[in-house]
N, C-alpha and C positions, 0 to 999 in steps of 0.2 A: 382503334376505337371500334371499327367494324366488327371484329370477333366478339367484343364485349356486348355490343348491341344484339348480335345474333344469339349469344348465350343468354341474354336477358329475355329476349323474345321466346327462346326455347323453354326457359323456366316457366314463363307465364302460360305458354301453351300446354306445358306439362301439367300444371295445376288445374287448368280448365278443360282439358281435352279428355277423350274417351280412353279406355284401357289400352287399345291397340296403338292409339296415338302416343300414350305415355311410354309404351314399350319402345316404339320407334325413336321417340325423342331421347329416351334414356340411353339407348344404344348409340345414337348420334353424338350425344354429349360426352359419353364415356370415351368414344374414339377421339373426339376433339381434345378432351383433357389429356388423354394419353399422349397424343402427338405433341401437345403444348409442353407437357412435362418432359418428354424425351428431348425436345429441342433445348429446353432450359438446362437439363442435366448435361447434355453434350457440350453446350457452350461453357458451362461452369467447369467441367472437367478439362476442356481445352485450355481455358485460361489458367487453371491451376497447374497443368503440366507445363505450359509455356513459362509461367512464373518460376516453377521449380527448376526448369532447365536453365533459365537465366541466372538464378541464384547459384546453381551448381557451377556454371561457367565462371561466374565472378569469384567464387571461392577457390576454384582450381587456378585461376589467374593470380589471385592473391598469394596462394601457397607457392606457386612457381616463382613469383617475384620475391617472396620472402626467402626462398632457398638461395637465390643469387645474392640477395642483400645480406644474408647471414655470412656468406662466404666473403663478401667485400668487407663487412665489419670485422670478421676474424682476421683478415689479411692486413687491415689498415694499421694496427699497432706494429706489426713486423715491418711493414713498409716504412713507417715513421722512424723506427729504430735504424733500419737499413740505410736510410738517407741521412739521418742526423749523425750517425757514427761515421759516415763515409767522408765527411769533410768536403772541401771545395771540389775535388775531382768528381765525386759522386753527384754533387749538385749540378755541376756542368753537364754531366752525362744525362741527368734527369731533365735538365732544361733543353738539351738537344733532342731528347725523346719527345718532349712536349711540342717542340717546334715541328717535328716531323708528323705528329698527329694533327696539330692545328694547321690544316691546309690553307685556310684563308688568312692566317696570321693575325687574328683579332685578339689573341690572348685567351680565348676560350675554345672549347672543343664541342662542336655541334654533333648531332646524330649523323649527319652526312660526313663530317670529318672522320668520325669514329669508324663508320662502316667502310669508308674509303681506305683507311689505314689497315683495318683488319680484313685482309683480302680473303681469307678462308679460315676454316676451323670453327670450333664450338663457341669461341669468344665473339664471332661475328654475328651478333644477334642483338636486337633492340633491348631485350630483357637485361642484358649485361650493362648496356648503357644506362638504363633506368636504375639498376642496382647501384652503379657508381654515383649517380646523381642523388640517390636517396640515402645510401649507406656510407659514402665517403666522408672524409673529414672536412671537406670544403663546404662552400655555400653556393651550390649550383642553383640556377634559377629554375626550380622545379625539375622538369625533365627536358628542358630546352637546351641546356648547355652544361659543360663541366668546366670548373676552374682547375688550376694545377693540383690542388690538394685532392680533388675528386679523382683525378687521373692517377695519382700516386699508387694506390693499391694495384691497378692494372700494370703499371710499370714494374712493380715488384714481382707480380705473378709471372710476367714474361721473362724478367732477368733471372729469377730464381729457378726457372725450369719446372715449376709446380705443374704436374701433368694432369691431363684429362684422360680418363680411362679409355683404352682402346678395345675394351671388351665388346662383344656383339650386342648392339642395341643399348649400350650404356652411355658412354661419353660424359660421365659425371666428373666434376672437378674432384681431385683427390687431395685433400688437405692434410692427410696423415700418412699412414703406411701404404706403400704401393710396391708391387713386384715388377721388376724391370728385366728385360732380356740382357744377359751378361754379354752375349756375342755382339749384339747391336751396340751396346754401350761402348765396347772396345773398338769395334771395326766400322761402325757406321756413323754418319754425321747426325743422324736422328736416333731417337730411342723408341723402344716399344714397351709401354708400361700399362699395367692393368691394376684395378683396385683389388682389395682383399676378397670381396664378395665374388667378383668375376673369376678370380684365380681359384677360389675354393670350388666353385661349381663348374669350372672348365668352360666358361662362356667367352672364349676367345679363340682366334685362329691365327697361328704364327708359324713361320718356317723353322724357327729354332726352339729348343726345348730346355735350355739352361737358364734358370731365373734365380734372382736373389732379391730380397726386400731391400729398400733403400738404406736402412740402418746397417744391415750386414754387408752390403756393397761398399759403403763408406768405410767400415772397419777393415774390410779386405784391402782397400787402397791404402789405408793408414799403415797397417802392419806389413804391407807388401807380401801378403800370404794368400793362399787360395782357400778361402772358406768354401766347403763343398756346396756347389749350387744344386738347386732342385733339378734332378735329372729327368723328371717327367712332370706332366701337368697333373693337376689334382682331380683326375677324373673319378676317383673312387671315394671322394670325401662326402659321403651321403650325410654324415652327422658329425659336425664339428664340436658338438657339445655346448655351444654358446650362441646359437642362432638368435639373430635379432638384436642382441645387446652390443652397443658400441662403446662400452666403457673401456678404460685402460686395461682392467683385469681380463675381460672377455677377449679383447683384441689380442693381447699377448698370448693367451692360451690357444686361440685359433691359429695364429701364425706358427706357434710352436708345434701344433698338431700337423700343420701342412708340412713342415720340415721333417717331422718324425716319420710320417707316412711315406714321404718321398724317399726315405733311406731304408725302407724295410728290406730291400734286396741287397743292401750293402752291409755285409757281415762285419767289416772293419768298423764302420761308424756305429752299428748296432752294439757291438762289443764295448765301444767307448761310452755309449749312453748307459748301458747296463752297469758298467764299472762306476760311473758317476753316481747313478741312482743308489748303488750299494754303499758308496762312501757317505752319502747323505743320510741314508736310512739305517746305517750301522750294520750293514750286511743282510738286513731283512727286507727283501725286495718290495713287498707289498705292505709294509708297515707305514702307518701315517706318522708324520714328523710334527711334533709340537713345537711351540715357540722356543722352549728351553733347549731342546735338542738342536734346533736350527741355529740359534745363537752360538751354541757350543761348537757346532761344525764351522761356522763362519769365523769364530775366534782362532781356530786352528789354521784357517786360510788367510789370516790377516796380512801376512807377508806377501801374499800372491796378489799382484796388481789387478787381476781379473775379478777378484772377490772384494776389493777394497770398497768401503762404504755400504756393503750389503748387510752388515751385522746390526740391523735395526728392526724393531717391531713394526715400523711402518712399511718396510719393504716386505716383511713376512706377510702382512695383511694383503699386499698387492698380489702375492703368489697364492694365498689361501682362498680359493674361489668359493668354497662352501662353508668357510669358517669352522671347520672341524679338524684342522691340521692339514699338512701337505700330503696329498696322495700322489700316486704315480704320475698322473698328468701334470700336477703342479711342479714336481721335481724335474720332469722333462722340460717344462717351461723355463725353469731356472737354468737348465743346461743350454737352452737356446739363447737366453739373455747373456750368459757368459761367453758363448761362442760368437755371438753377433756383435759383441762389444757395446751393448747398450750402455750409455754413460750415466753417471751421476753428476749433479751440479757440484762444482768445486766451491761454490759459495754457500748454499744452504744445505748441501748434501742430499737433496731429494733426487729420486729416480726420475730420469728424463725420458718420458714416453713419447713426447711429441717434438716440437721445434726446439732446438737448442743452438747456442753459439759456441763455436770451437776455435781455438787459436791455430791459425794457419801455420805459423812458424813451428810450433810444437808438433803439429800434425805431420809435417814432412820430415822431422828428425827421426832417423832410424833408431829404434831401441828406446825411444822416450815415450812415456805415456802422454796421451792428449789431454788438453785442458778444456773442459766444457762447462758452460754456464747456462742456467735457465734464463728465459727472457726477463723474469722479475728481477733477478740479481743484476742483470745488465742494465735494466731500466732504472733501478734504484741505486745503482753503483755500489753494490755490496760485494765487492771483490777487489783484489789487488794482484797485479801481474806485471810482467816486464813491459815497460812502456814502448818498446820497439816492436812488439809483436802485433800481428793483425788478427782480427776476428771476423768470421763469417758464420751465418747460420747453416745448419747441416744441409738444407736444400740447395742453397747457393753454392756451398762447397762442392757438392757432388756435381753440380752443373759446370762449375769452373774447372774441375778435374777433367771433365770430358771436353771442355771447350778447345784445348790445344789440338784436338783431332780434326777440328774444322779447317776449312780452306784458308780462312783469314782470321787473325786475332790482333786486336789493337791497331787495325788499319794497315797491316803489312802481311806479306806472304809468309807462311810458317812451314818449316820442314817437318812434316808429320812424323816421320820416322825418328828424327832426333828429339823432337819435343816430347814425344810419347814416353821416352825413357829418362827424361830429365826430372829431377825432384821438383815438387810443387814450389818450394821456396825459390828455386833458381829461375822460374818462369813467371813469378809474380809481376815483375817489372814489365813484361811483354804482354800481359793480359789487358783486357779492356779496363779503362779507368774505374769501372764499377768495383774492381777488386781492392782498390787501394784505400782501405778503411783505416786511416792512420790518425787523422787530426784529433778528433774528439776522444779516441781511445786512450790518448796520453792523459787527458784529464780524468778519465775513468780509473786509470791505474793508481792514482793517488787517493782515491776515495776510501773512506773507512769501511768497517764491516768485517767481512770474512777475508782471511788471508789465504792465498793459494800456495800450498807447499811445493 
């Protein structure tokens, strides 16, 4: 009130006073008004900045929670299928896992229980607990606790060995393709894995140099052959040609480019690639291949197991990145797909770029092709197969192939040297009960739909 009275008195004096008084009062009033406006503007800007910062923090927090929640929601269906197909043995294993996480034994997992169980690693964070509470299949009480269905996606992530990237400053969950150290996979109890982005840009530090992506590594174990590993890191991959895009098409081309550039110094491999390209392009190395020529080439290869199910327009579209016919990079991508054993679903015949289920029994039989199915065909029971065979998804399969190298398996001491050389089928009975996916698979085998030849 006082400044207002002073200002009023100054205005009256200004109107009634002499010229020099008016000049003095005008100067005084101007200074007063400038100071008042300055304080007002500073306070307004301060409030605006504080509000903007709070909004930014809230949005960043929401985006972070959303990322973990998306992962949980993506893993939940696989976890559901994993546990349902596993029968009584898997359900017992899941119950035992829940009991170990539920420290106080009240049938629910609190944040304290969760953090106590997750002693270390990227999963030991409240944001993952919140994601399980919000994105799981259960009915958790907000963010206070988790019920068994909320915990199930985490159980699956741990049992399937889905990795977190070990790249420098990354530690992101890898839900798709990852590159793993071949040496550590065979000789160490733990693995070293990095995501595609970190491998492309060489953002990791490791003592070994031989890497394979998880699809190629699984195929190498199936065929008992040595698929050439990447002999160096991808230090010179300045331009992969597909930056930013995470579609099936771009990811395949990026991985194929990684393999191609890693073999530039290997004349034998480069010769094989050139011969393959010439066979596809009809001897014209840089000629684009149209759909008609592609299907004609695949028809000639129909008796070759590696090219089975590839003679379709839909697969051609996956390879054709610019929709102008297959160029040199597209054909090299096809070479990678053939060499890495990327499978096709035996139910719907679609190309399997992500998670798939494969028959354990057929996998370990030497000289026999593997039987793989997409999650949709397994879920909808659109296949028929030997009711005595077991199925695992490709991530769990790779994890369980490595599992015999560990000190203990299924609660007993294992002879690492002997078990490492035994076929997968002969050690199924000695693995953790999580492997024994038998009960419900019998009912799946009699379902109608597609028949596996």
